[in-house]
Structures are given as structure tokens and as C-alpha cells.
N, C-alpha and C positions, 0 to 999 in steps of 0.2 A: 590325442591334444584339448588343450588347456581351455582353446575354444568350447570346444564337443562337450566338454567336462567339465564346468566352470566352480563345481564343489569340490574338485582339486586344486587351483590354482592359489599361487601364492599370493598373500599380501603383505609382503614384507615393503615393497614399493609403491605402496598405495598411499594418494590422496584420497581421503574422502571428499564426494560430490557434498556441500554443503545444505543441512537440511534448515527446516526452521529453529531446531537449538539449537546447532552446533559450526563451531565452523572450522573450514578444511584446517585440518593437519596431517603434517608431513611426518614422515618417521625422523627418528633422533639418530646421530650417527651412527651410536652403538646398535641400535637396531639394523640400519644399514648393512655395517661392521657383520654380525650375528647371519645375519640373511645370504652375505656374501662364502662366508664358510662352509656355513650347510652346505652352499650348491655352487660349489664352483666350473663345475662342469658346466653350467648354463651358459650361454651366453648374454648378450642386450636384448636381442631378438627374441628368443625364447621369454625371458623376463615382461617385456616389452605384450606377449603376447598375454601372458598370466595376470597381467594389469588388469586389459583390457576385456578378458576376459569377468572378473571381478565386476567393474564400472558398467560393462552393459550389461547387465544380468538385474533385472529388478529385484527389490529386497523380500517379496516374498519366491523369488525364484521360478515365476513361472512365465514370464517373459525374455527374451534375450536377444539382442539387435544380433540381424538385422527381422526378427521377424516381428518388428513391431514396425517396420517404414510399408504401412497400407493405410489404403482411403480409410476403412474402418476408425485405426487408429491418433488416424490426422479429424478427421470428423467429431471424436468422441475427446479428444483433447481440446477444442474449440467450444463443446459445450460443455465442460467440465468448470464450476466455480475456480479455477486458478489460473496463476498465470507463470506457475512453475511447468514447465515439463516433467515429466517421470515414464519411465518404463507401462510403469504400473501402479494404480491408485487403489487404497481400500474402498471395496463394497460394500452396497448394505443388499440384505439377502430380496429384495425388491421392492416396487415403487408402492409407497402409499399415498393412494389414489385420492382420497379424501383430503388428505395434509395438500397435496397437490394442487388441489380445488379451491381449498381455503386460503393459501397463498395468491393464487391466482387473482381470485376475489378481493383479497387485501392490497391489490396491488391497483385495482382500480379505484377502489375505497380513498385511497388515499393522494392518489390523483386527480381527485373531484376534489378531495381538502384541499391540495394545490394550487390548483387549479382556483377556487373560491378565495383564497387568503390572497394572493394573486392579485387577483381583479378590484376587491376592495381593498384591499388595505396597501398594495404597495403601486400599483402602473398608479391611482393615482397619485398618490402622493408624487411618483417622480414627475406626470404628465405637469400637474402644478409648479414646479421647483425648475420645473429646465428651463421655461420663459424667461421667467424671474431671474435666473443664473444668468443668462445670454444679455437681456435687462440692466445687471446690476453695472454701475461705473466705479467702484472701487475695490478692490481687495479685501478693505473690511466687510464692504455689502457681499460680496460673495461668499466669505467664509460664513458669514451667518447665515446662510440661506440654507449652505450646506450644509452646518451643524446641526439647526434645523430638521430638515429633509434624514441625516443620518440618527435623529433620535426618533422622528414618527414611526422609521423602517426596523427600529433595534426589535421589538416584539413582531413583530409578521415575518421577518425573515429569519429570526430562531426558530419561526415554525415552520419555513420553508422550509427551513436545514435540517429541521429532526426528522420532517416527514420525505424528504429526499433519502437520507442516513434511512429511515424506517425500511423504505421500497427499495431502495440497490442493496442493502446486507441482511435483512431480514427476508424479506418476500422473493424478491427476481433472486439473488445467488441461493435462496433455501426451495425455490423453487425450480431451479436447472440441477439441482444435488439431486433434488429429489427425481428428475427423468434419467440421470447418467448413475444413480445408484451410488453415487461420489459420499463415503463415510467421513470425510472430514469435513464437520457445518460448521468451524470454529472463525466465522466470517471477523469476527471484532468481539475484542474484550472488555474489561469495565473502563472504556474512558473518558468515560463522565466523573471518573476520581482522578482522571489526572494530576500532578503537582508540578507539571511544566509541558513544551512542545514537545520536547524530544520524546516522550514517554506519551504521549497524546498520538505522533505518530505511529509507535508502534501500534498501539490498541486500536485504534479505530479502522483502520483497512489492513486488515492480514496480507490479505494475498496479496494486495501491492508491497507491502512492508516484505513479504519472504522474497518475494522476487529482485526489490532493490537489496536486498540484503545477501542475496544470493550472488546475482549477476553485476552489481556496483558495489556494497562494499569489503566483501569477500576477496571481489578481483582487486581491488584498490588494496586492501590489506595486505597483499602479497608483497608488497612495493614500496608502502607509506605505513607513517606511523596511523594510529588507532583515530586523533582530533584529525589530522588530515584526509582518511579514507571516511567521516563522517560528514567532515565540510563537501567535499564531492559528492558524497552521496546525495544532501540536502540540496547543492547545485545544480546534480541532475531533475530532481526531483523539482526546482522548482520553476527549470524550464517546463518540464512536461504540464506543471500546475498551469504554467502561464499559456501552455498552446492549448490548454482544452479553454480559456479564457481568451483567447481570440478564435476559435471556430465556435463559442456560444457569442460573444459579443460582435464580431467582426472588425474588433480594433485593436492593434499593438499598442499598449500602451507603459506595460510591466508592473502592474500596480503590486499584482497576484507577487511575481520574482520579486521583488522589492518586499512583499511582506513576510514571505517562506526565509528570505533568507535574512531578515531583521529578528528573524524565531533564534537562531544560532546567542547573539550577545545576550538576549532573555533567558535564556538555557542556563549562560555562564552566569548570569546575575543571581536567578534563583539558586543553583547549586554554592552558592557562594556561602562562607560559613557564617552571612548577617542573617543567612535566606532557608537554609537547608532546615530540614526535619523540620517546618512549622509547615504541615501537612495542610491542615485547616487553610492555614493564610493562601499559598499556593494555590489553592486548590480555586479558592474564591476571588484571586487574578487570575489565573486561567480562564476562568467563568466570564469574568470580565473585560478581557481581551478579545476572549470568541464572540460573544454577542456585539460587541462594539465591534470588531474587524470585519464579522461579516454583512453589517448593513452599509459598512463606510469603505467598504469594496463594490458592493452593489452600487451606492450613489458614483464615487469616481469614475467606474466604467459606461456606467450610463449617462452620466450628466459631464463629466468633464471631456 
């Protein structure tokens, strides 16, 4: 049977599960026709069984459904630094204990720096600005107070963002990858060289990007055009980020959702014929909007 011997299964009517680099592709009509001619005696049930046999076998061929339905496999998926489930992940030979120790130590060091930065440069500014904003009589006066607050938070909040990024994507995920012997350690790319927000969204958080690309973009792409699928992916991502901000601030404001959806028209402008190709200019604009946007989000969520 095909399920018992997956290496003998036909791959003619296969739809590949999307990886991080390829989109799901269906066989052409010519391929389906050739497969039908060469296997006229097989019915649809047998073809389905063969397709399932290929789909439910890991790329390395060592795990086949339902052998993966175990408590150990579930716990392994929970601790692996990835959001996309696979029957089998590439593994390293063993745990490097000194590397794990250094990453764990770095987590506490970065948290200490974040705490000092927040207590010395962020919280005092917000505590000073909150009563002044409440006492403001006119819109112009309130706008000046907000502008002053945002300007004072530019540098410290950028430092906090970089420390948070370092903690999560370099040390925490790296530590869990070391514990689980997870071999794929590319959790981010060179997002600091991004020329637009679409490139940044692909490179600064690769595990989440892979998840949205597989389960949102690829699923939408089968029914809608590429631009519409991109908008749908950004919309769901914006909702998820806003939910995170609601949990952190215990406020529903929608600033984060609006800011993320605003990235789409900004990307269209940056990829227009007037700006496209100007790598240095686009990278400078990206960093300016990044630095300004972080402090603005902080001030809006806390003070408004």
C-alpha cells in the first residue's frame, strides 16, 4: 500500500505544502493528463491515498503520520523556536552548553539594561507629560506637549526596541534552539538595511513571516490576486499586533493597527518610479519613520 511504502507513491496530483522559499504549486493540466494516461486503472481513492502518503511523510523520510501524534512530538513543537509545524525538523548533533549559558546570561543582562533605560529616560518623561496634557486647554497646547514628549522619547525608546529585538531573536530563540537542537537558526535577516516596510516585515521576524506566508498569504493567493493577498496578510498581522498592544497597555485604541495599515501606501510611494532604486534615501526614510513611529506609539498608548 502507498501509505505503508511512501517512497513508491505517485506525485502527479501533489500540491506541495509551502516552504519558506516556495509557494504552493499545483500540477499543470498536461501533467495531470499524462498521469491519467499512465495510470488508467487507478481510481480516485487510490490516487488520494498516494497523495496523502507523500504529504504525510517528513522530507527526511523518518516520520510518517500518524507516528507523529505523540505527547513528545507536541511538546517538542511547543519548545522549538518556530510557528510552522513540520513532521520533522533539521537537528544539530547536540547541545552546546556554554553557548546556552552565554545566551541565558545575555537575556538577564539585556533585561537589566531595558529596566534602567525605562526607569531613567522613559517613565519620568511620561509621568511629567501626563498631568500637563490633562491640564491643556487647547488642541494646539496639547499637540505641543505631545510633540515634546515624542522628541524626548526618540532615543531611549529606540534603544529599548533594539534591546527587545536582541533579547527575543538572538538570545531567547537561540537558547530554545540550543535546548531542542533546532538547526534552523535564521530568526532574522539584515532588516536594518531595509528600503521599505514590506522588506522590513519579511526580515525582522522570520518565524512570524513564515507563518503568515504559509497560512495566510498562500491560502489567500489561491483565490485572489497577489496585491489583495498582501493586503489581507497585512490586515491580519495588524490585528494581531493590535491585540498584543491591548494586552500590554490594557487599552483599545487602534493606533498600532492604523500605523501598520499605513505602511501599505507608504510602500507604494517608495516603490514608485520617482523613489524606486534610491537605496540610501529609502533606507534613511525607513529609519526616520522607525525612530519616530516607536516613540509616537509609546506616547499615544500611554497618554491618550
